[in-house]
Each structure stands twice: as structure tokens, then as C-alpha cells.
N, C-alpha and C positions, 0 to 999 in steps of 0.2 A: 618650702612655703615661707611667706614673709608678710610683715606689716610695714607700711610706710606712713609717716606722720607729716602731712602736708598742710596742717593748720592747727590752731589752738595749741601750739607747742611753745611752752614757756610764755604764753599769753592766754587771755580768757576767750577770745573770739576767733572766728575764721575756721570753725570745725571742718576737718577734712582728713579722713583716714582711708588708706588703700590696703585692701587685703588681696593676697594672691596665693593661689594653690591649684595644682593640677591643671595649669593652663587657663584657669578662670580668674578674672580680675573684677573685684567689686569695690566700689567707692562708697563709703559711709559718710554722708553729708558733704556739702561743698558751700561753706558759709562765708559770709562777709566779715572782714576784719573791721573792728570798730575802735575808736579812741584816738590815739595820737596820730599826727600826720604820717609818720613813717608806716604805721599799720594801714592807714586808709589807702596809701599809695599801692599797696599790694592788691587791692581790689581791681585796679585798672591796669596793672602790669600784665605782661604776657606769660610770666612764669607761674605755672601751676605745679610743676614738679613731676608731671606724668603726662602721658599722651591720652587725651580724652577719647580718641577714636578707637583705642584699644580696650576700653572698658566693656564688660559684659552687662553690668547693671549698676545703677545708683540706688542706694536706699537712704531715705530721709528719716531721721529720728523724730523730728517735729518741725513746726513751721516758723520758729523764730528766725529772724533774718541772719543771725550769726551762724545758723546751721544750713540755710538754703540760699543765701544771697548771691552766690556766684554760680548757681546751677545753670542759669541761661548761658554763661560763657562756655560750658561744656558743649552745648548744642551749636554754638558759633564755631567750635573747633572740632566738629566731626562726630560727637557722641550721638548714637542712634539707638541705644538700648532702652530697656524699661526703667522707669522711676518707681521704686517700690516703697509704699508707705501706707499708713492707715487711711481710711476714707476721710476722716476728719482732717488729717494732715493735708491730704490732697486739696480739699476745699479751702482750707485756711491758707495754704501756701500759694495757691493761685491768686488770692487777694493780696497777700503780702508782696509777692513779686511784681504784680501789676502796679502796686503803690510805689515800690522801689524804682521801677522804670519811670513812672511819672515824676518822682522827685528828681531823678537824674536829669531828665529832659528839662525840667524847670530850672535846675541849677545851671545847665548848659546855656539856656537862654539868657540867664543873668550874667554870663561871662565866665562861668565855671568850666571845668574840663568836659569834654564830650561824654555823652551818656555811654556807659559800658554795654548796655543792651536796651532793647525796646520791646514793644508789644509782640513783635514777631517771635522773638526768642522765648518770651513768657508763654505764648500760645503753644510753642513746641514742647516746653516742659510739661504743661498741663495735658497735652495730647498723649504724652508718653507715660503718664501716671497709671499705675496698676494697683488699685487698693488691695490691701492685705489685712486679714483679720488677725487679732492677737492669737498666738498659738498655732497659726496655720503654717505648716512646713512649705518652704518655697525653694525648690532646687533651681539654682541659677546656671550651673554648668557642671562638668564632671568633677570639679575640685571644690565647689562651695555650695552649701545649702544654708538657708537663713530661716530664722524664726523670730518674730517680734513679740515682746511682752510689754505690759503697761508700765511706763516709767513714772506715772503720777506727777508729772511736771506741769503740763498744760493739756488741754483737750487733744486727744489723739496721740500724745507723745509715746515713744517706744524705746525700750532697750533692744539691741540687736545681738543675737547669738548666732555666730557663723560656725558651722561645722565644716572644717577644712580637711581635705583628703589629698594626700600626695605620696607616691612611692610606698604604699602600704601603711602609712601613718595617718592617724586621725587626730586633729587638734581642734578643740573648741575655744573660739576667741570671742569674748563678749565685749561689746562697745556700749557703755552705759547711756550715751547721749547725756542729757541733763537729768540728774536724779532728783525727783521731787521730794518734798517734805511730807511726812505722814500727817494725817489729820486735817488736810486742807480741804476747802469746800470745792464742790463740783467734780473734781477728779478723784479717782481711786488712789490708794496708797501704792507706792512703787513695788514692783515684784522682782525679787532677786533672781539671778540666774539659777536654774536647777542644777547646773554643773558647768564649770568653765576651767580650762587649763590656763588661760591668760585673760585678764580683764583690763580694759582701758576705762578709767573712771575719771569723771570730771572733778575739779577741785576748787571751784569758784569760792566756796566758803570753807575750805578744808582746814583753816586755822582758827575757826571760831564757831560758836553755836549762836543761833538766833534767839532773840527774846521770845518767850512763849507766845503762841497765837492769842491766848486769852489776854495777856498783858498788852499786846500790840493792839488788839481790838479796843481795849479800855482806853488806851492812849488816843487812838483815832477818834473814838466817840467823844472824848473830852474836848479835842480840838474842834470837832464839828459843832458841839454844843456851844463852845465859846464864840464861834462865828455867828451863831444865831444871836447870842447875847450882845456882842459888840458890833453887829452889822458889818462884820469884816468878811474876808474871803479866804477860804482854804484852797490853795492851788496844789493839785496833785499831778506831777509829771508821771504818767503811767504808760507802760507798754500797751499798745492797742490790743495786743493779743495776750490774754491771760490775766494780767493784773487789773485791767479795767473791769472785766467781768467779775472778778473776785470782789472788788470794792462795791460794785452794784449789788451783788448778792448780799453782802453784809448790811448795806444801807437799807435794802429791801426788808431784811429781817428786823432791823431796828424800827423802821417805820411801821411794820406790821405789829410790833409790840407796843406801839404808842410813843416811841421816842422820836426826837428830831422833828417834831411838828413845825412846819413852816420853813424848814431848811430846803432851799432850792438846790437842785442837783443838775449840773450841766455836763454832758459828755460832748466835748468839743473835739471830735475826731471822726470825720467821715469813714475812715478805715475801721475804727473801733465799732462804729454803727454796723457796717457790713459784716464784720467778724462776729458780732453778737448774733446776727441772723444765723450764721453757721452753727453757733452753739445751740440755738433753738431747734435746729434740724438734726442734732446728734445727741439727743438726751439718752439714747441707749447706752452711751459710754460714761454717763454721769455716775458719781458714787451713790451709795445707797441713801445717804442723807438727802442729797439733792433730789433723787427720785421720789423719796417720801414727801418732800415739800411740794413737789409738782402735783401730788394728789390733792393738795389743798389750794395751791396757787399755780395757775396754769402758765405763768411767765415769771421766771426769777429775775428778769432784767427790765421790769416795767413796774412803776409805782407812782403814787401822787407826787407832784412837784419835780418829776424827772423830765428833762428836756434834752433831746438829741439835737445838737446844733448842726446846721447844714452849711449855710453860706459863709464865705469869708467876712462879709459885711456884718452879719449877725455876731460872728466871733469878735470882731473889733469892737462892736458896741458892748458886748458882754464884758470885755476887759475894762471898759470905761465905767460901766454903770452897775455891775453886779454888787450886791450887798447881801449879807446873811446867806451865803452860798458856798458850795464847793464846786470847783471846776476841775474835771478830770480831763486832761488833754495829753496827747502824745506829741513828741516821742519821749520815751522814758528816761533817756540820758540827756534830753534838752538840746540835741544836736540839730533838729529840724522840726517841721510841723508847727501846729498852732500854739504849742506850749511856748515857743520862742516869743511870739507876740505878747502873750500874757505875762511872761517874765519881764519883758521890757516895760510894760505898763504897771505891773503890780509890785515888782521888787522894791521900788523906792518908797512904798507905803508901809509904815510900821504896823498897820492893822492886818497886813497880809501874813498868812502862815503858809510856807511852802513845805509840803510833806513828801519826802522821798520814800518810796516803798519798794525799791529794787536796786540792784547793783549799778554802780556808776563807774564806768571804765576811766582809767587815767587819761587825761587830755580832753575830756568832755566838759561842757559847761556844767552839767550836773555834778561832776566830781569837784569842780572848783567851788561850787556853792556848798557842797557837803564839807569841804576842807576849810570853810570859813572865810572865803573871799569877801571883802567889803566893797569891792568895785569889780564889775565884770563888763566885758564887751559883748553886746548883743546886736547882731546885724550891723556891725561897724560903729556902734555908738556906746560910749561909756555910760554904764547904768549903776548908780549906787545901790548897795544892798542894805535896805533898812528893814526889810521883812525878816521875820524869824524863820530859821531853817530847822526842820525836824527830820530825823531819819528813823523810820520804824522798820527794823530788819525782820520782824516776825512775819511780814507779809510775803517774804521771798518765796518764789516758786521752786527755789533750790533747797535741797537739804543742807543743814549745817554739818559741822564736823562729826558730831556724834551720830547724826542720822545716817551719814554715809558710811561710817565705821560699822554701824549696825547692819546696814544693807550688805556690805562686804562680808560680814561675819555670817549672815544668813544665806549666802550662796551655798548651793548644794555640794560643793567640793572646795578644797583649798586650792586657789590658783597658784601656779608655779611662780608667777610674777604679775605685779600690778603696775600698769603704765599710767602715770599721772599727767593729765592734760587739763586744759581749760582753767588755768590759774596763773596769778602773778607769781614770779619766781620765789619771793619769800614764803608765800602761801604754799606753794608746791613743796618746798623744803620742809616746812613744819608738818604738813599733812603726811608726807612720806615718813617722817619720823614717828608720827602717831600710829601709822599702819604697822610699821616694823615693831614698835614697842608693844602695842596692844594686841595685834593679831599675829605677829611673828611671820609676816609675809614679806617677800623680797619686792622691792620697788625700783622703778626706773623712771626718770623724767626725760622724755625724748627732746632732741633738738629739732628745729624745723627742717623738714625733708630727710630726717634720719630714717634709715632702713634697718629693720631688725629681722634677722632670720629666726624662725620659730622651730 
């Protein structure tokens, strides 16, 4: 039996892990690479590192595009097995992939590379989805059975525990997906594996801890209050899935408490609007706090002065005319979507505050702004950065270093080895050292396409 690492190896994105035992082959995630050009090219290349038509099943940990973005390519190349995931992930992933196909087609019309996939492939993915409940045993074949548990990252996110059997041996291999931070709104806290012989753990923030959520909320509230006072704009590049809904949740709570009177809130992302509808239909997997609020407030994502922006013309007018407002727009790393137009219009204004609430991959426009660029190129035009740039790490849907160390420590058995993925190389090295020193566990950082016998 073996594991193969075909993505998120010494980089943060492109999740893709292949498990093989007893003649059964299961792929966990098949995500898009994001960031620098060299990484982006992998999304359109023909090299996957394995034969899709030989897979027995695909399991998705959650619906973020760096975990699902290449799944349509599997169907292009002969995969016909089931796609296993939670119901919420199935509904969210269908919207995310349809949006990705649309963006690729629009880029192709503007002279970019041909779209890697289209509506036909997205429909094939959705038709193959088989919803799985947390804790439900799922036998895939004679060599592998799966169980999902709540990862606490975004709505419907899951850890995957594979029980692998071959030649009289049984090995339990756990894939963390993205590990959520405890105490976050809407989603439950992450659930450690009851027992695992090997664990693949994400390492996005493995070298640092986040600012506390309370401190982060206080900082965001102060920035929003200043926008009211100065008639300025707070611009939040936010992932349409997860981060946008978290921000709406907190603003709703503040407004219900009598704060932020008069602040206009704009969600300028048709995708985020559609995804929020899925949240409304899956309240059964909300955490206890959110369920309690729903007894008093029947909609966590609607409140006075909230506007969901629809048309491109309305978006353009908003960039020119908004004052005393917060605009939440995707994409979170500023690589595409309506956030790009807002940045072009609002970065030159000193009254603008750009607030980053999520990870920014190297090579992205978001990363350049976070790193202090004073001039950036947006859609081929040089744009001076006179706006103030703020990073509030406490809103991350990922656990920080101590969160993940605690998650590992609470697994029901000591893993023989921990495989570190989903991290930049320096972060992987430091997180591995922390695991060895604090938990006494053996670690390994796989190379892309590396095969490890178990």
C-alpha cells in the first residue's frame, strides 16, 4: 500500500493525494494551483501524475478551488467513479466550479489561454457526487474504506480517514484537508482523528499563530467605524466561500447591538451571493452558537443597509461613488473578479482602507499589496497605492501553529509519521521542527509526485 503526493507538495495550493491499497485507488482532492505563473501553468498541463481512468473514487475535503479546481479534468481523461463529499460541499463545489469555468472562458475570449474545462465537465462532476454524512463508513473497494469528520474550516469541510487493507495488514491514513481554527463562527470546531497510523496535515500557518479573534474583531470594527466618520471606503478582498459569510455574520451581530449605524455594506460578488444561499439551506451543520442565534434571527446574512450587488454596471458605479461603506468583493487574492476593478479605482485614494483577511499566495496581486508595494499593475495599467493596507490574520479559516499542534496532539493515537503539505518551504521546515520538538513525532515533507510505501 502506498500514498502519492500530486499537489500541495512544498507549495500551498493544488491539493491532490492518491491512496492505494488492495487494488483500490482513491484520490483525495484535485485542486487548482494558485499564485506564480509556474504554478498556474500546472492547471492547464496534461501531467497529473496518475491515470484518472484507474481511480475507484474521488473524495473532496471541501469546496475551495485549490482543493477542487482540477476535478473536471479527471472526467475529461476518463474518470467515471463517484465523487464523495458532504452535501454542503457538493452544493458549494458545483457553484465554485461553474464560476471557474466561466472565468476561464472569459479569459480565453480576451486572448488568454483556452479554457481547461467548461459546463459539460462541471455537470459531469456534479452528477457523480455522492453526499456522505460525517461519521458514515464508506467502503470504496476491497482495499480502502473511508470516513469523514468535521474539519471546522468552512461549511461542509471534512477530514478524511482511510482504513487501508492489504496482505493482511491494516493501516489508517488520515488526510486533514484544511484544519479549521477553533471558536470560529458558523462552523463547528475541527474533530481530531480517533486513531491514525499516518497523518497528512496542512501547514499553511504552521510557523505562526493568528492574532486572537477578539482582537481581530476589535480591529475590523475600528476600521469600519472610521469609514463612517471619514466617509471613506473599507475594501475587503474576501474569498466568496467562507470569509464573506463570516464577515456578514459579524457585521450583523454589531448592527443588532446598535453599532455601525449608517454603515453601508456591499457584497459585490454574484458567486458569494449564490454561495450564501447554500449556507441558508445547510443550517443543520452550523455550530451551536449560530443555531442559537437563528432562534432569534432567521437570517444571519441579511440586515439593514446590506446590498448584494448584481450587475457589472452597478459594481462600476459603486467603485466611483461609494462613501461611508464597506465593500466585500472576490477574489480573495485579487487575481480576478470584481475586486480587481475596485482596486484600480480605490487604491489611489488615501481615504481607502484595504483589509486582507486571508492568506495571500506568492505572486498574487494581494501578496504584492501585503508586502508593501507602492505601485501595482492592474489590468495592464500602473496604479499607485495611496490607500492604507491592513492585514487581520485572526479571521483566517485555517488554524494557526498552536491550533494544529493541539489538533495533532488530540488524535486518538500517536501517528508513526506526519506528512507536511500545503505550505511554503520555510513554513514547512519550521512546522516540522515544532512537531518533532513538542510532540516527538517523525515528520516528512513530500516532493511533488513523490510515492511513499506504507
